[in-house]
N, CA, C and O atoms as a Tripos MOL2 file, in Angstrom:
@<TRIPOS>MOLECULE
protein
  304   303    76     0     0
PROTEIN
NO_CHARGES

@<TRIPOS>ATOM
      1 N           2.6780  -73.1880   44.9150 N.3       1 MET1
      2 CA          2.2140  -74.1770   46.0660 C.3       1 MET1
      3 C           2.4180  -73.5600   47.1280 C.2       1 MET1
      4 O           3.5720  -73.1630   47.2890 O.2       1 MET1
      5 N           1.4990  -73.2890   48.1090 N.am      2 THR2
      6 CA          1.5600  -72.4120   49.3230 C.3       2 THR2
      7 C           1.4600  -73.2230   50.5140 C.2       2 THR2
      8 O           1.8380  -72.7660   51.5930 O.2       2 THR2
      9 N           1.0200  -74.2990   50.4190 N.am      3 SER3
     10 CA          0.6630  -75.4040   51.5880 C.3       3 SER3
     11 C           1.9800  -76.1550   52.1370 C.2       3 SER3
     12 O           2.7310  -76.5040   51.2270 O.2       3 SER3
     13 N           2.4350  -76.4900   53.5050 N.am      4 ASP4
     14 CA          3.0340  -77.1570   53.6760 C.3       4 ASP4
     15 C           2.4580  -78.7880   53.8830 C.2       4 ASP4
     16 O           3.1630  -79.5940   54.4910 O.2       4 ASP4
     17 N           1.3920  -79.1050   53.4360 N.am      5 ARG5
     18 CA          0.8170  -80.5430   53.4450 C.3       5 ARG5
     19 C           1.7020  -81.4020   52.5940 C.2       5 ARG5
     20 O           2.2190  -80.8930   51.6000 O.2       5 ARG5
     21 N           1.9420  -82.7530   52.9170 N.am      6 PRO6
     22 CA          3.0020  -83.5790   52.3760 C.3       6 PRO6
     23 C           2.6140  -83.9830   51.0360 C.2       6 PRO6
     24 O           2.4790  -85.1610   50.7040 O.2       6 PRO6
     25 N           2.4240  -82.9160   50.2180 N.am      7 HIS7
     26 CA          2.3300  -83.2820   48.6630 C.3       7 HIS7
     27 C           3.3050  -83.9100   47.9360 C.2       7 HIS7
     28 O           4.3310  -83.2310   47.9540 O.2       7 HIS7
     29 N           3.4200  -84.9320   47.2960 N.am      8 PRO8
     30 CA          4.7130  -85.2710   46.9630 C.3       8 PRO8
     31 C           5.1750  -84.7250   45.6370 C.2       8 PRO8
     32 O           4.5290  -84.7080   44.5900 O.2       8 PRO8
     33 N           6.4810  -84.2490   45.8620 N.am      9 LEU9
     34 CA          7.1860  -83.8040   44.4980 C.3       9 LEU9
     35 C           7.9330  -84.9230   43.7100 C.2       9 LEU9
     36 O           7.9220  -85.1320   42.4970 O.2       9 LEU9
     37 N           8.6060  -85.6100   44.7340 N.am     10 CYS10
     38 CA          9.3110  -86.7040   44.0070 C.3      10 CYS10
     39 C           8.6030  -88.3140   44.8750 C.2      10 CYS10
     40 O           8.7080  -88.7290   46.0300 O.2      10 CYS10
     41 N           7.9610  -88.8030   43.7520 N.am     11 TYR11
     42 CA          7.2840  -90.1650   44.0100 C.3      11 TYR11
     43 C           8.1320  -91.2330   44.4510 C.2      11 TYR11
     44 O           7.7620  -91.9800   45.3560 O.2      11 TYR11
     45 N           9.2870  -91.3700   43.8590 N.am     12 CYS12
     46 CA         10.2880  -92.0510   43.9510 C.3      12 CYS12
     47 C          10.8260  -92.2140   45.3950 C.2      12 CYS12
     48 O          10.8260  -93.2920   45.9890 O.2      12 CYS12
     49 N          11.3080  -90.9850   45.9310 N.am     13 PHE13
     50 CA         11.9510  -90.9230   46.8460 C.3      13 PHE13
     51 C          11.5290  -89.9770   48.1240 C.2      13 PHE13
     52 O          12.2870  -89.4670   48.9490 O.2      13 PHE13
     53 N          10.3430  -89.9070   48.0570 N.am     14 GLY14
     54 CA          9.3190  -89.4490   48.8550 C.3      14 GLY14
     55 C           9.3260  -88.0040   49.4370 C.2      14 GLY14
     56 O           8.7330  -87.5970   50.4360 O.2      14 GLY14
     57 N          10.2440  -87.2330   48.4650 N.am     15 HIS15
     58 CA         10.4890  -85.7630   49.0780 C.3      15 HIS15
     59 C           9.0830  -84.8410   48.4670 C.2      15 HIS15
     60 O           8.4950  -84.9090   47.3880 O.2      15 HIS15
     61 N           8.8870  -84.0710   49.5480 N.am     16 THR16
     62 CA          7.7660  -83.1970   49.4870 C.3      16 THR16
     63 C           8.1950  -81.7750   49.6200 C.2      16 THR16
     64 O           9.3660  -81.5210   49.9030 O.2      16 THR16
     65 N           7.1670  -80.6810   49.4010 N.am     17 LEU17
     66 CA          7.4030  -79.3960   49.6030 C.3      17 LEU17
     67 C           7.7800  -79.1060   50.9950 C.2      17 LEU17
     68 O           8.6660  -78.2720   51.1790 O.2      17 LEU17
     69 N           7.0790  -79.8350   52.2580 N.am     18 ALA18
     70 CA          7.3190  -79.4750   53.0890 C.3      18 ALA18
     71 C           8.7180  -80.0090   53.7720 C.2      18 ALA18
     72 O           9.3010  -79.3760   54.6530 O.2      18 ALA18
     73 N           9.2200  -81.4010   53.1810 N.am     19 SER19
     74 CA         10.5320  -81.7000   53.6300 C.3      19 SER19
     75 C          11.6450  -80.8560   52.8220 C.2      19 SER19
     76 O          12.7800  -80.8660   53.2990 O.2      19 SER19
     77 N          11.4150  -80.1380   51.6540 N.am     20 ILE20
     78 CA         12.1230  -79.2660   51.0670 C.3      20 ILE20
     79 C          12.4110  -77.9900   52.1100 C.2      20 ILE20
     80 O          13.5400  -77.6020   52.4080 O.2      20 ILE20
     81 N          11.1870  -77.4300   52.5940 N.am     21 ARG21
     82 CA         11.1120  -76.2220   53.3370 C.3      21 ARG21
     83 C          11.8380  -76.3310   54.6610 C.2      21 ARG21
     84 O          12.5130  -75.4200   55.1410 O.2      21 ARG21
     85 N          11.6160  -77.7030   55.2990 N.am     22 ARG22
     86 CA         12.0640  -78.1570   56.4580 C.3      22 ARG22
     87 C          13.7440  -78.1480   56.4490 C.2      22 ARG22
     88 O          14.4440  -77.7230   57.3670 O.2      22 ARG22
     89 N          14.2050  -78.7100   55.2130 N.am     23 GLU23
     90 CA         15.5580  -78.4690   55.0310 C.3      23 GLU23
     91 C          16.2740  -77.2980   54.9580 C.2      23 GLU23
     92 O          17.3810  -77.0690   55.4460 O.2      23 GLU23
     93 N          15.4250  -76.4290   54.1860 N.am     24 LEU24
     94 CA         15.9940  -74.9380   53.9720 C.3      24 LEU24
     95 C          15.9040  -74.2290   55.3410 C.2      24 LEU24
     96 O          16.7770  -73.3930   55.5770 O.2      24 LEU24
     97 N          15.1080  -74.4240   56.1200 N.am     25 ARG25
     98 CA         14.7950  -73.8680   57.2610 C.3      25 ARG25
     99 C          15.9150  -73.9770   58.3490 C.2      25 ARG25
    100 O          16.4340  -73.0520   58.9730 O.2      25 ARG25
    101 N          16.1810  -75.3910   58.4380 N.am     26 GLU26
    102 CA         17.1250  -75.9420   59.3760 C.3      26 GLU26
    103 C          18.7580  -75.6580   58.7440 C.2      26 GLU26
    104 O          19.6930  -75.2560   59.4360 O.2      26 GLU26
    105 N          18.8190  -75.9280   57.4850 N.am     27 THR27
    106 CA         20.4050  -75.8520   57.1320 C.3      27 THR27
    107 C          20.7050  -74.8310   56.1290 C.2      27 THR27
    108 O          21.8080  -74.7600   55.5870 O.2      27 THR27
    109 N          19.4660  -73.8210   55.8060 N.am     28 GLY28
    110 CA         19.8390  -72.7530   54.6850 C.3      28 GLY28
    111 C          20.2350  -73.3730   53.2340 C.2      28 GLY28
    112 O          20.7470  -72.6360   52.3910 O.2      28 GLY28
    113 N          19.9750  -74.8090   52.9520 N.am     29 ARG29
    114 CA         20.2270  -75.1810   51.7670 C.3      29 ARG29
    115 C          19.3300  -76.3820   51.8100 C.2      29 ARG29
    116 O          18.7830  -76.7770   52.8400 O.2      29 ARG29
    117 N          19.2040  -76.9810   50.5430 N.am     30 THR30
    118 CA         18.6080  -78.2380   50.2150 C.3      30 THR30
    119 C          19.7740  -79.3660   49.5430 C.2      30 THR30
    120 O          20.7240  -78.9360   48.8890 O.2      30 THR30
    121 N          19.6240  -80.4960   49.7290 N.am     31 THR31
    122 CA         20.2470  -81.3760   48.9430 C.3      31 THR31
    123 C          19.5220  -82.3130   47.8600 C.2      31 THR31
    124 O          20.0610  -83.0910   47.0720 O.2      31 THR31
    125 N          18.1950  -82.0420   48.0220 N.am     32 VAL32
    126 CA         17.2740  -82.8850   47.1820 C.3      32 VAL32
    127 C          17.4660  -82.9480   45.9860 C.2      32 VAL32
    128 O          17.1340  -84.0390   45.5210 O.2      32 VAL32
    129 N          17.9940  -82.0100   45.0380 N.am     33 VAL33
    130 CA         18.2370  -82.1980   43.7450 C.3      33 VAL33
    131 C          19.2730  -82.9970   43.6740 C.2      33 VAL33
    132 O          19.1360  -83.8950   42.8420 O.2      33 VAL33
    133 N          20.3730  -82.9860   44.3190 N.am     34 ALA34
    134 CA         21.6580  -83.5950   44.2750 C.3      34 ALA34
    135 C          21.3600  -85.0020   44.5200 C.2      34 ALA34
    136 O          21.8060  -85.8090   43.7050 O.2      34 ALA34
    137 N          20.6420  -85.4510   45.5640 N.am     35 SER35
    138 CA         20.0520  -86.5840   46.0160 C.3      35 SER35
    139 C          19.4660  -87.5310   44.7190 C.2      35 SER35
    140 O          19.7420  -88.6810   44.3760 O.2      35 SER35
    141 N          18.4480  -86.4250   44.1080 N.am     36 ILE36
    142 CA         17.6150  -87.4250   43.3050 C.3      36 ILE36
    143 C          18.4900  -87.5300   41.9260 C.2      36 ILE36
    144 O          18.3730  -88.5130   41.1950 O.2      36 ILE36
    145 N          19.1430  -86.7310   41.7010 N.am     37 GLU37
    146 CA         20.0590  -86.7200   40.2440 C.3      37 GLU37
    147 C          21.1860  -87.7120   40.6200 C.2      37 GLU37
    148 O          21.7950  -88.1610   39.6500 O.2      37 GLU37
    149 N          21.5260  -88.0820   41.6720 N.am     38 GLU38
    150 CA         22.5260  -89.1630   41.7860 C.3      38 GLU38
    151 C          21.9470  -90.6460   41.8650 C.2      38 GLU38
    152 O          22.6350  -91.5990   41.4960 O.2      38 GLU38
    153 N          20.7940  -90.7860   42.3060 N.am     39 LYS39
    154 CA         19.6960  -91.8270   42.5090 C.3      39 LYS39
    155 C          19.3380  -92.2720   40.9650 C.2      39 LYS39
    156 O          19.3180  -93.4460   40.5970 O.2      39 LYS39
    157 N          19.0450  -91.0840   40.0820 N.am     40 VAL40
    158 CA         18.5050  -91.3780   38.7980 C.3      40 VAL40
    159 C          19.8760  -91.9300   38.0000 C.2      40 VAL40
    160 O          19.6550  -92.8260   37.1860 O.2      40 VAL40
    161 N          21.0880  -91.5470   38.1300 N.am     41 ARG41
    162 CA         21.9860  -92.1150   37.5350 C.3      41 ARG41
    163 C          22.4710  -93.3260   37.8550 C.2      41 ARG41
    164 O          23.0880  -94.0660   37.0890 O.2      41 ARG41
    165 N          22.0970  -93.6190   39.4090 N.am     42 ALA42
    166 CA         22.1980  -95.0620   39.5690 C.3      42 ALA42
    167 C          21.0510  -96.0270   39.4260 C.2      42 ALA42
    168 O          20.9240  -97.0550   40.0910 O.2      42 ALA42
    169 N          20.2030  -95.5840   38.4650 N.am     43 ARG43
    170 CA         18.8740  -96.1980   37.8370 C.3      43 ARG43
    171 C          18.1030  -96.8390   39.1030 C.2      43 ARG43
    172 O          17.7820  -98.0260   39.0430 O.2      43 ARG43
    173 N          17.7720  -95.9960   40.3600 N.am     44 GLN44
    174 CA         17.0660  -96.2900   41.3320 C.3      44 GLN44
    175 C          15.5840  -95.9730   41.3580 C.2      44 GLN44
    176 O          14.6690  -96.4960   41.9940 O.2      44 GLN44
    177 N          15.6020  -94.8340   40.3710 N.am     45 CYS45
    178 CA         14.1530  -94.1410   40.2210 C.3      45 CYS45
    179 C          13.1510  -95.2210   39.5560 C.2      45 CYS45
    180 O          13.5720  -96.1220   38.8310 O.2      45 CYS45
    181 N          11.7560  -95.0420   39.8770 N.am     46 ARG46
    182 CA         10.7790  -95.6840   39.2050 C.3      46 ARG46
    183 C           9.7010  -94.7180   38.8040 C.2      46 ARG46
    184 O           8.5180  -94.8730   39.1030 O.2      46 ARG46
    185 N          10.1580  -93.7540   38.1390 N.am     47 CYS47
    186 CA          8.9300  -92.6920   37.6310 C.3      47 CYS47
    187 C           7.9530  -93.2070   36.8310 C.2      47 CYS47
    188 O           6.8160  -92.7370   36.8690 O.2      47 CYS47
    189 N           8.2640  -94.1700   36.0650 N.am     48 ALA48
    190 CA          7.1210  -94.8390   35.1860 C.3      48 ALA48
    191 C           6.1300  -95.5350   35.9650 C.2      48 ALA48
    192 O           4.9380  -95.4220   35.6790 O.2      48 ALA48
    193 N           6.4790  -96.1660   36.8180 N.am     49 GLU49
    194 CA          5.6410  -96.7780   37.8610 C.3      49 GLU49
    195 C           4.9300  -95.9530   38.8540 C.2      49 GLU49
    196 O           3.7350  -96.1850   39.0350 O.2      49 GLU49
    197 N           5.5420  -94.9800   39.5470 N.am     50 LEU50
    198 CA          5.2350  -94.1000   40.5090 C.3      50 LEU50
    199 C           4.5880  -93.0240   40.5320 C.2      50 LEU50
    200 O           3.6990  -92.8010   41.3540 O.2      50 LEU50
    201 N           5.0630  -91.9850   39.3660 N.am     51 HIS51
    202 CA          4.5800  -91.0030   39.1340 C.3      51 HIS51
    203 C           3.2850  -90.8340   38.4620 C.2      51 HIS51
    204 O           3.2700  -91.4490   37.3960 O.2      51 HIS51
    205 N           2.0770  -90.1420   38.7490 N.am     52 PRO52
    206 CA          0.7650  -90.4210   38.0820 C.3      52 PRO52
    207 C           1.1660  -90.3660   36.5940 C.2      52 PRO52
    208 O           0.6510  -91.1140   35.7630 O.2      52 PRO52
    209 N           2.1050  -89.4500   36.2920 N.am     53 LEU53
    210 CA          2.2160  -88.8690   34.5730 C.3      53 LEU53
    211 C           3.0400  -89.8530   34.0170 C.2      53 LEU53
    212 O           3.2300  -89.8790   32.8010 O.2      53 LEU53
    213 N           3.6970  -90.9030   34.9990 N.am     54 GLY54
    214 CA          4.6040  -91.5050   34.3270 C.3      54 GLY54
    215 C           5.9970  -90.8630   33.9570 C.2      54 GLY54
    216 O           6.7210  -91.3190   33.0720 O.2      54 GLY54
    217 N           6.3190  -89.6850   34.7740 N.am     55 ILE55
    218 CA          7.5290  -88.8360   34.2040 C.3      55 ILE55
    219 C           8.5320  -88.5560   35.3010 C.2      55 ILE55
    220 O           8.1250  -88.6820   36.4560 O.2      55 ILE55
    221 N           9.7100  -88.2160   35.1100 N.am     56 CYS56
    222 CA         10.7210  -87.9800   35.9410 C.3      56 CYS56
    223 C           9.9730  -86.7450   36.6710 C.2      56 CYS56
    224 O           9.1460  -86.0750   36.0520 O.2      56 CYS56
    225 N          10.2700  -86.5080   37.8690 N.am     57 CYS57
    226 CA          9.9330  -85.3950   38.7120 C.3      57 CYS57
    227 C          10.9310  -84.2200   38.7480 C.2      57 CYS57
    228 O          10.5790  -83.1160   39.1650 O.2      57 CYS57
    229 N          12.0780  -84.4470   38.3430 N.am     58 LEU58
    230 CA         13.3850  -83.6530   38.3170 C.3      58 LEU58
    231 C          13.1540  -82.2540   38.1940 C.2      58 LEU58
    232 O          13.5560  -81.4500   39.0350 O.2      58 LEU58
    233 N          12.4530  -81.9030   37.0670 N.am     59 ARG59
    234 CA         12.1280  -80.6200   36.2770 C.3      59 ARG59
    235 C          11.5810  -79.9700   37.6260 C.2      59 ARG59
    236 O          12.2260  -79.2210   38.3610 O.2      59 ARG59
    237 N          10.2550  -80.4040   37.8130 N.am     60 ASP60
    238 CA          9.3590  -80.0200   39.0570 C.3      60 ASP60
    239 C          10.2680  -79.5810   40.0620 C.2      60 ASP60
    240 O          10.4210  -78.3770   40.2670 O.2      60 ASP60
    241 N          11.0030  -80.6160   40.8310 N.am     61 VAL61
    242 CA         11.7420  -80.4050   42.0260 C.3      61 VAL61
    243 C          12.5790  -79.2170   41.6630 C.2      61 VAL61
    244 O          12.4710  -78.2260   42.3850 O.2      61 VAL61
    245 N          13.3700  -79.1810   40.6790 N.am     62 ARG62
    246 CA         14.5030  -77.9860   40.3170 C.3      62 ARG62
    247 C          13.6400  -76.6720   40.3970 C.2      62 ARG62
    248 O          13.9510  -75.7020   41.0890 O.2      62 ARG62
    249 N          12.7340  -76.7410   39.7550 N.am     63 GLU63
    250 CA         11.7140  -75.3440   39.8140 C.3      63 GLU63
    251 C          11.3300  -75.2060   41.5080 C.2      63 GLU63
    252 O          11.6090  -74.1600   42.0940 O.2      63 GLU63
    253 N          10.9180  -75.9210   41.9570 N.am     64 THR64
    254 CA         10.2500  -75.8090   43.4230 C.3      64 THR64
    255 C          11.2940  -75.4730   44.1650 C.2      64 THR64
    256 O          11.1080  -74.4390   44.8060 O.2      64 THR64
    257 N          12.5180  -76.0710   44.3340 N.am     65 VAL65
    258 CA         13.6960  -75.4520   44.8790 C.3      65 VAL65
    259 C          14.2370  -74.1220   44.4470 C.2      65 VAL65
    260 O          14.6070  -73.3600   45.3400 O.2      65 VAL65
    261 N          14.3380  -73.7220   43.1260 N.am     66 ALA66
    262 CA         14.5440  -72.6130   43.1240 C.3      66 ALA66
    263 C          13.7590  -71.4630   43.4910 C.2      66 ALA66
    264 O          14.2520  -70.3850   43.8240 O.2      66 ALA66
    265 N          11.9790  -71.8280   43.3930 N.am     67 ARG67
    266 CA         11.4460  -70.9070   43.7760 C.3      67 ARG67
    267 C          11.4320  -70.5890   45.3690 C.2      67 ARG67
    268 O          11.1240  -69.4580   45.7450 O.2      67 ARG67
    269 N          11.7510  -71.5480   46.2400 N.am     68 GLU68
    270 CA         11.8770  -71.7840   47.5010 C.3      68 GLU68
    271 C          13.1390  -70.9850   48.1300 C.2      68 GLU68
    272 O          13.0350  -70.2600   49.1200 O.2      68 GLU68
    273 N          14.1010  -71.1660   47.5670 N.am     69 LEU69
    274 CA         15.5360  -70.2230   47.7900 C.3      69 LEU69
    275 C          14.9880  -69.0190   47.4460 C.2      69 LEU69
    276 O          14.9580  -68.1790   48.3450 O.2      69 LEU69
    277 N          14.5240  -68.7010   46.3200 N.am     70 GLU70
    278 CA         14.2790  -66.9720   45.8770 C.3      70 GLU70
    279 C          13.4170  -66.6370   47.0660 C.2      70 GLU70
    280 O          13.8760  -65.8430   47.8870 O.2      70 GLU70
    281 N          12.0060  -67.2440   47.2820 N.am     71 ASP71
    282 CA         11.5030  -66.8750   48.5950 C.3      71 ASP71
    283 C          12.1840  -66.7180   49.9690 C.2      71 ASP71
    284 O          11.8700  -65.8400   50.7730 O.2      71 ASP71
    285 N          13.0440  -67.5470   50.1500 N.am     72 ALA72
    286 CA         13.8320  -67.4370   51.5170 C.3      72 ALA72
    287 C          14.8030  -66.3060   51.3900 C.2      72 ALA72
    288 O          15.1300  -65.6740   52.3950 O.2      72 ALA72
    289 N          15.3870  -65.9550   49.9390 N.am     73 ARG73
    290 CA         16.3950  -64.8940   49.7070 C.3      73 ARG73
    291 C          15.5300  -63.8020   50.1670 C.2      73 ARG73
    292 O          15.9030  -63.1360   51.1320 O.2      73 ARG73
    293 N          14.2220  -63.4950   49.4840 N.am     74 LYS74
    294 CA         13.4840  -62.2230   49.9690 C.3      74 LYS74
    295 C          13.0660  -62.1460   51.0740 C.2      74 LYS74
    296 O          12.6570  -61.0270   51.3860 O.2      74 LYS74
    297 N          12.9670  -63.3710   52.2500 N.am     75 GLY75
    298 CA         12.4650  -63.2510   53.4860 C.3      75 GLY75
    299 C          11.0810  -63.7150   53.4430 C.2      75 GLY75
    300 O          10.3910  -63.3820   54.4060 O.2      75 GLY75
    301 N          10.5160  -64.4350   52.5000 N.am     76 GLY76
    302 CA          9.3240  -64.9860   52.6490 C.3      76 GLY76
    303 C           9.2380  -66.2090   53.2820 C.2      76 GLY76
    304 O           8.1430  -66.7480   53.4360 O.2      76 GLY76
@<TRIPOS>BOND
     1     1     2 1
     2     2     3 1
     3     3     4 2
     4     3     5 am
     5     5     6 1
     6     6     7 1
     7     7     8 2
     8     7     9 am
     9     9    10 1
    10    10    11 1
    11    11    12 2
    12    11    13 am
    13    13    14 1
    14    14    15 1
    15    15    16 2
    16    15    17 am
    17    17    18 1
    18    18    19 1
    19    19    20 2
    20    19    21 am
    21    21    22 1
    22    22    23 1
    23    23    24 2
    24    23    25 am
    25    25    26 1
    26    26    27 1
    27    27    28 2
    28    27    29 am
    29    29    30 1
    30    30    31 1
    31    31    32 2
    32    31    33 am
    33    33    34 1
    34    34    35 1
    35    35    36 2
    36    35    37 am
    37    37    38 1
    38    38    39 1
    39    39    40 2
    40    39    41 am
    41    41    42 1
    42    42    43 1
    43    43    44 2
    44    43    45 am
    45    45    46 1
    46    46    47 1
    47    47    48 2
    48    47    49 am
    49    49    50 1
    50    50    51 1
    51    51    52 2
    52    51    53 am
    53    53    54 1
    54    54    55 1
    55    55    56 2
    56    55    57 am
    57    57    58 1
    58    58    59 1
    59    59    60 2
    60    59    61 am
    61    61    62 1
    62    62    63 1
    63    63    64 2
    64    63    65 am
    65    65    66 1
    66    66    67 1
    67    67    68 2
    68    67    69 am
    69    69    70 1
    70    70    71 1
    71    71    72 2
    72    71    73 am
    73    73    74 1
    74    74    75 1
    75    75    76 2
    76    75    77 am
    77    77    78 1
    78    78    79 1
    79    79    80 2
    80    79    81 am
    81    81    82 1
    82    82    83 1
    83    83    84 2
    84    83    85 am
    85    85    86 1
    86    86    87 1
    87    87    88 2
    88    87    89 am
    89    89    90 1
    90    90    91 1
    91    91    92 2
    92    91    93 am
    93    93    94 1
    94    94    95 1
    95    95    96 2
    96    95    97 am
    97    97    98 1
    98    98    99 1
    99    99   100 2
   100    99   101 am
   101   101   102 1
   102   102   103 1
   103   103   104 2
   104   103   105 am
   105   105   106 1
   106   106   107 1
   107   107   108 2
   108   107   109 am
   109   109   110 1
   110   110   111 1
   111   111   112 2
   112   111   113 am
   113   113   114 1
   114   114   115 1
   115   115   116 2
   116   115   117 am
   117   117   118 1
   118   118   119 1
   119   119   120 2
   120   119   121 am
   121   121   122 1
   122   122   123 1
   123   123   124 2
   124   123   125 am
   125   125   126 1
   126   126   127 1
   127   127   128 2
   128   127   129 am
   129   129   130 1
   130   130   131 1
   131   131   132 2
   132   131   133 am
   133   133   134 1
   134   134   135 1
   135   135   136 2
   136   135   137 am
   137   137   138 1
   138   138   139 1
   139   139   140 2
   140   139   141 am
   141   141   142 1
   142   142   143 1
   143   143   144 2
   144   143   145 am
   145   145   146 1
   146   146   147 1
   147   147   148 2
   148   147   149 am
   149   149   150 1
   150   150   151 1
   151   151   152 2
   152   151   153 am
   153   153   154 1
   154   154   155 1
   155   155   156 2
   156   155   157 am
   157   157   158 1
   158   158   159 1
   159   159   160 2
   160   159   161 am
   161   161   162 1
   162   162   163 1
   163   163   164 2
   164   163   165 am
   165   165   166 1
   166   166   167 1
   167   167   168 2
   168   167   169 am
   169   169   170 1
   170   170   171 1
   171   171   172 2
   172   171   173 am
   173   173   174 1
   174   174   175 1
   175   175   176 2
   176   175   177 am
   177   177   178 1
   178   178   179 1
   179   179   180 2
   180   179   181 am
   181   181   182 1
   182   182   183 1
   183   183   184 2
   184   183   185 am
   185   185   186 1
   186   186   187 1
   187   187   188 2
   188   187   189 am
   189   189   190 1
   190   190   191 1
   191   191   192 2
   192   191   193 am
   193   193   194 1
   194   194   195 1
   195   195   196 2
   196   195   197 am
   197   197   198 1
   198   198   199 1
   199   199   200 2
   200   199   201 am
   201   201   202 1
   202   202   203 1
   203   203   204 2
   204   203   205 am
   205   205   206 1
   206   206   207 1
   207   207   208 2
   208   207   209 am
   209   209   210 1
   210   210   211 1
   211   211   212 2
   212   211   213 am
   213   213   214 1
   214   214   215 1
   215   215   216 2
   216   215   217 am
   217   217   218 1
   218   218   219 1
   219   219   220 2
   220   219   221 am
   221   221   222 1
   222   222   223 1
   223   223   224 2
   224   223   225 am
   225   225   226 1
   226   226   227 1
   227   227   228 2
   228   227   229 am
   229   229   230 1
   230   230   231 1
   231   231   232 2
   232   231   233 am
   233   233   234 1
   234   234   235 1
   235   235   236 2
   236   235   237 am
   237   237   238 1
   238   238   239 1
   239   239   240 2
   240   239   241 am
   241   241   242 1
   242   242   243 1
   243   243   244 2
   244   243   245 am
   245   245   246 1
   246   246   247 1
   247   247   248 2
   248   247   249 am
   249   249   250 1
   250   250   251 1
   251   251   252 2
   252   251   253 am
   253   253   254 1
   254   254   255 1
   255   255   256 2
   256   255   257 am
   257   257   258 1
   258   258   259 1
   259   259   260 2
   260   259   261 am
   261   261   262 1
   262   262   263 1
   263   263   264 2
   264   263   265 am
   265   265   266 1
   266   266   267 1
   267   267   268 2
   268   267   269 am
   269   269   270 1
   270   270   271 1
   271   271   272 2
   272   271   273 am
   273   273   274 1
   274   274   275 1
   275   275   276 2
   276   275   277 am
   277   277   278 1
   278   278   279 1
   279   279   280 2
   280   279   281 am
   281   281   282 1
   282   282   283 1
   283   283   284 2
   284   283   285 am
   285   285   286 1
   286   286   287 1
   287   287   288 2
   288   287   289 am
   289   289   290 1
   290   290   291 1
   291   291   292 2
   292   291   293 am
   293   293   294 1
   294   294   295 1
   295   295   296 2
   296   295   297 am
   297   297   298 1
   298   298   299 1
   299   299   300 2
   300   299   301 am
   301   301   302 1
   302   302   303 1
   303   303   304 2
@<TRIPOS>SUBSTRUCTURE
     1 MET1         2 RESIDUE 1 A MET
     2 THR2         6 RESIDUE 1 A THR
     3 SER3        10 RESIDUE 1 A SER
     4 ASP4        14 RESIDUE 1 A ASP
     5 ARG5        18 RESIDUE 1 A ARG
     6 PRO6        22 RESIDUE 1 A PRO
     7 HIS7        26 RESIDUE 1 A HIS
     8 PRO8        30 RESIDUE 1 A PRO
     9 LEU9        34 RESIDUE 1 A LEU
    10 CYS10       38 RESIDUE 1 A CYS
    11 TYR11       42 RESIDUE 1 A TYR
    12 CYS12       46 RESIDUE 1 A CYS
    13 PHE13       50 RESIDUE 1 A PHE
    14 GLY14       54 RESIDUE 1 A GLY
    15 HIS15       58 RESIDUE 1 A HIS
    16 THR16       62 RESIDUE 1 A THR
    17 LEU17       66 RESIDUE 1 A LEU
    18 ALA18       70 RESIDUE 1 A ALA
    19 SER19       74 RESIDUE 1 A SER
    20 ILE20       78 RESIDUE 1 A ILE
    21 ARG21       82 RESIDUE 1 A ARG
    22 ARG22       86 RESIDUE 1 A ARG
    23 GLU23       90 RESIDUE 1 A GLU
    24 LEU24       94 RESIDUE 1 A LEU
    25 ARG25       98 RESIDUE 1 A ARG
    26 GLU26      102 RESIDUE 1 A GLU
    27 THR27      106 RESIDUE 1 A THR
    28 GLY28      110 RESIDUE 1 A GLY
    29 ARG29      114 RESIDUE 1 A ARG
    30 THR30      118 RESIDUE 1 A THR
    31 THR31      122 RESIDUE 1 A THR
    32 VAL32      126 RESIDUE 1 A VAL
    33 VAL33      130 RESIDUE 1 A VAL
    34 ALA34      134 RESIDUE 1 A ALA
    35 SER35      138 RESIDUE 1 A SER
    36 ILE36      142 RESIDUE 1 A ILE
    37 GLU37      146 RESIDUE 1 A GLU
    38 GLU38      150 RESIDUE 1 A GLU
    39 LYS39      154 RESIDUE 1 A LYS
    40 VAL40      158 RESIDUE 1 A VAL
    41 ARG41      162 RESIDUE 1 A ARG
    42 ALA42      166 RESIDUE 1 A ALA
    43 ARG43      170 RESIDUE 1 A ARG
    44 GLN44      174 RESIDUE 1 A GLN
    45 CYS45      178 RESIDUE 1 A CYS
    46 ARG46      182 RESIDUE 1 A ARG
    47 CYS47      186 RESIDUE 1 A CYS
    48 ALA48      190 RESIDUE 1 A ALA
    49 GLU49      194 RESIDUE 1 A GLU
    50 LEU50      198 RESIDUE 1 A LEU
    51 HIS51      202 RESIDUE 1 A HIS
    52 PRO52      206 RESIDUE 1 A PRO
    53 LEU53      210 RESIDUE 1 A LEU
    54 GLY54      214 RESIDUE 1 A GLY
    55 ILE55      218 RESIDUE 1 A ILE
    56 CYS56      222 RESIDUE 1 A CYS
    57 CYS57      226 RESIDUE 1 A CYS
    58 LEU58      230 RESIDUE 1 A LEU
    59 ARG59      234 RESIDUE 1 A ARG
    60 ASP60      238 RESIDUE 1 A ASP
    61 VAL61      242 RESIDUE 1 A VAL
    62 ARG62      246 RESIDUE 1 A ARG
    63 GLU63      250 RESIDUE 1 A GLU
    64 THR64      254 RESIDUE 1 A THR
    65 VAL65      258 RESIDUE 1 A VAL
    66 ALA66      262 RESIDUE 1 A ALA
    67 ARG67      266 RESIDUE 1 A ARG
    68 GLU68      270 RESIDUE 1 A GLU
    69 LEU69      274 RESIDUE 1 A LEU
    70 GLU70      278 RESIDUE 1 A GLU
    71 ASP71      282 RESIDUE 1 A ASP
    72 ALA72      286 RESIDUE 1 A ALA
    73 ARG73      290 RESIDUE 1 A ARG
    74 LYS74      294 RESIDUE 1 A LYS
    75 GLY75      298 RESIDUE 1 A GLY
    76 GLY76      302 RESIDUE 1 A GLY
C-alpha cells in the first residue's frame, strides 16, 4: 500500500495506514498492535460485524506495521 489515504486497516478501532504512519513519524514507534491486542483480549472488537470479510484485522495490521518499520529503518 503506497497511499496515505484513510484506508481502514482496523475496522473496529479506526486505525488506518495514515494513522500508523503519523504515529511512527511523530514518535518513532507505534502502539497500534498492542492497543488492538488489549482490546481483543477485553472482547471489545466486533470484527465479525465490521470487517468486510468478517475476520480479525490483527494479522494484517502486524504485517503493515512491520513493513512500515522496515521502510522507516531503510529511510523510506
